[in-house]
N, C-alpha and C positions, 0 to 999 in steps of 0.2 A: 793290200799284203798280197803276196803269191798264191797261185792256185794249190788248194788243199793236196798233200802228198798223196792222200788215198785215191782222191778224184784224179789224180793226174796218172796214177797206176790204171786206173780205170780206163780213162780216156786213151790211153798208151795202148791198153790191150784190145779196145773198141776197135783201134787205127790199123793194127796190125791183123786183124782178121780180115781185112779186105772188104767190110761190107757193102754193098753195092750202094750209089747215090739213094736217098728217097725217092726222088723224082722219077727213077727207074721201076719203082714198086709198084702191084697193085695195090688197090684198097683192102684185098684180104691180105696181101702181105705185111702192107703198114699195121694192120691190126694185129697179125702175128706177133709182129715184131714188138710191138708195145706189150703185149702180154708177156714176153719173154723180156724185156726189160724189168718189166715192175714184178715178175720173179725174185728179184733182188731186194725187197721191200723188208726183209727181214722179220723175225718173229712177230706176229700180231698183240698187241696190245689187248689187255683185258679189258672187257665191257660188260655191263651188266645183263643186257638181253639184246637179240638181234630179231627182227621180223622180218618178213618179205610180206608185203601188200600192195595191191592197187590202187590208182584213183582216176577218175574219168580224164581223158585227155581230149584235144580238139580234133581228134581223129580216130582214136581208139583207146583203150584202156591203158595206161601206163604204170611200169612197174617201179616199185620204191621198197628202198632197203632201210627201215627204220633201226637206229642204234640209240641204245639209253645206257647210261653211265652207270658205274656200281654201285650199290647200296641205293637206289630208287625205286620207287613202287609204281606200278603202271599208269597211276593216276595222278601220281606228283606233277603240279605244275611247273616244269622246267622251262627255262629257255629253249629254241629251237631254232636250227640252222638247216636250209635246204641247202644241199650240194650238189654243185654240178662239176664232175669229173672231167679232166683233162683228156687229150687225145685228138686235137686238132679239129674236132666237131665231124669226125669220120670214124674215130678209132675210139676204144675206150667202153668201160662197163661198169655194173654193180661189182662184177668180180675182180676187175682189175685194179680198183683202186678201193677196195675192202681195207687194207691195211693202213690207207691214208684216213678213210674215215673212223675207222676205230682209234686211231692216235689224236684226231682232234674232237672226238667225242670224251677220251679220256681226259685230256688236256683242259677241254672247256668246259666241262661238266655242263655240255647241253644235250639234248635229245638232237640226233642228225637225222635228216631224212635225204639219203643220196638216191637222185632221181635217173630215172633210165630213161632218157629224153632220146628223141629220134635222132639218127645221125644221116650224115650224108653219106656218097651220093644218092642213096635211094631214098632220101628225104632231105632235098637241100633246104639253104635260107628260103625262107624264115622259120622252118618247120622248129627246129630244137629253141627258138625264141618265143613260139608259140605253146610250145609244151611248158618251156620254164615260167611263163606268165601263167598259164592255168593250175599249175601246180604250187605256185604261192598264192592264188588267190584261194586254191581249195583248202590250202593248209591254214590260210588266216581265218576261213570260216569254218573250220571244223577244230580249230585250236583245242578247246578244251577237252573234248572226246579224247583227242590224242596226248593227252598230258600236257600240253604247251600251255605257258603264258602267253594270252595273245597279244601283250604290250611289248614282248619280247622275242619276236620272230625275227632272225637276219637271215641273210643268204652267202653263201660263201662259192668258192671254186680255184680249181687251180689250172694254170695254162689257160688252154681255149674254154675252160669251164669258168675261169675267172674273167674271161670275155664276156660270157654268157650271162653270168652273175652281174657283172657291171650293167649290160644293156636291160637286163631284167629289173634290176634297181632303179634306172633311169626313167623305165618306162611306167612302173607303178608310183613312182613319185608323180610323174608329170599327169597321170589319171587321177590321182589322189583318193583312189578305192582302197588301196591297201597300205597302212603307215609300217614300213620296216623300222628294225629298232638298231639294226649294223649291217656292215657288209663287211667281208674278208677275202683279200685279193691274193691269190700265191701265185707268183711269178707270171702275171696276166699280159696277155696279148691284147694291146690297146690300141695300137694305131698300124693297120696293114697297110695303109698307104703312105707310110712315113721311111725316112732312111736315118735312121738316127746314128749317133756314132757308135753306141754299142751295136747297132746291126750291122755297121760296116767292120769296125775292128774286131768282131766275133763271129764273124759270117759262117765259119767252118771251122771243125776240129772241136767243139763244145757242145755235144752232144745234140741239142736242137740246133739246126741250121738254116741257111736259105733255102736249101733244096727241100727240107720238110715243110717249112712254113708255106712256099710255093706250092708243091704237091696237095696240102691239105686245102690251101683256099681254092686250087683249083677245081678241087672235087666238091667244095661247100659251096661256093657260089655259082649261080646259073650263068648262061652267057648273058653278058648287057649288064650284069649288075656292077653296083659300084663300089668299090673295096674303100671308097670314101665315107661311105653310109654311115652315121653314128650307130646305127645297129650292128654293122660290121666292126666298125673303129669307134668303141665309145669314147676315146679320149676327142674326138672330134664333135661331140655335142657341143650345141651352142651355149648353153648353161649348164650348169651343175648346182645352183641354190638348191635348197629342197632337201638335198640326199642325207641319208642317215650316216653318223659316225662310222668311220672307215678304215681298217685297216690294209695296208698294203706291204706285201713282202717280196722283195725281188731277191737275185743271186748274184754277188758281183761280177762272174764270168758268165752271164747269161746275156745272148743279144737283144732280149725283151727287157734289159734292165733299166734303160733310159726313158723309154715310154711308161714304165710303170712308176718310174719316180717323177715323171711330168703329171702323171694324173694326181698321184697325192699334192703336187705342188698347186695345181688347179683346184683340187677341192678345198685346200685350205684358203686360196685367194678368195674362193666362194663362200667361205665362213662354214663350212663342212668340218666338224672336230674328225683330225685324221693323224694316223700314227704311221709311221713309213720305218721300216728296216731293211737293211741291202746285207744281206747274210755272206761276210767276208769268206774269200777262196772257194766259194760254191759255183755251181753250175744249175742249170734249168732241170727242174724236178728230182733235186737232190734230197728233198724230203722224202720222195718213194723208194730210195736206194739205201735203206738202213741197214741190209747185211753190208754193204760196202763203206758207207760212209756214216758213221756214228754222230755225227754232229747233227744230224735228223732230230734226234732225241732231244738236244738243246733246243733246236728250231721249233719244236713243236710246244714246247715250254713256252715260250715267246708267244707264240700263236696264240694258244689258251689263255696267256693273261692279256693279250691285246682283245681277245673275244669278251672277258670279263669285263675289262675296262671301258669298252666299248659302249656295251649294254649299260653301265653303270652312266656315261656319259649321255646315253638315250634317255634315262629314266629323268636326269638333270634337265635335259634341254626339251621333253617331251611337249612342254606347254609354250614353248615359242616357236617350234616350228608347224 
């Protein structure tokens, strides 16, 4: 279908502003631009409680923000989601993605744990992965005291945070120490080494562009690192068997669309229960632009339904994985 009319007006306004190419931005300017962009997230969804706390990380303590849905007690054993925010692994914070976390908590009826993982270039690859793995293990080991059902812990993320979620999910499955119940990937970056049709056709003018992706990767990867490494490009993992039930959401006018779809296809071929949604007329990060794109409410409803369905599939499949 055509580009959503509200999205088109937003993109036209952005183009008319004459904003500099992201490649020309410093990291601090890139971070400020994401703060400004997510200022359009709209009114925050109601949740039951929010708590900031810390957990031990591989280098120092890590901050984490915990969201509980409305109407639950502190020790009610709920499903849990460890969430990794987007921002190219160089930008974003607990605050920039607060509205997205609230919406996911309300839609999924899960406790959501948003991790303030280390960012590049101060902490380049693989620091964020190390933090994600440490947080996953810590949550699994402390599930009951955190009000979690230890059999229903999943990971989720958006954009580069979804990349991180996918890498963490692959890593814990390979290690066999933590059994995750599901993963939810929103507009994921799955292959930094590929040139898909959507990357070519939507390379500029659709919010996230080739310049943004190259800027972030340049600051995230140390010199000599291989962008085809599966820890960078999880679509390139040798095998995907044994991963938990997965939901993948892409946007029709997102250059990352095809690699998200390809990951969903590979998961299905590997026998992983997988749902896939491509949101028509939408762009990257549309779900974080609720003040401009009302369709985000519909999308969060689908995401919440996906999470609940994936957790049910995990319960049914638990004895076979």
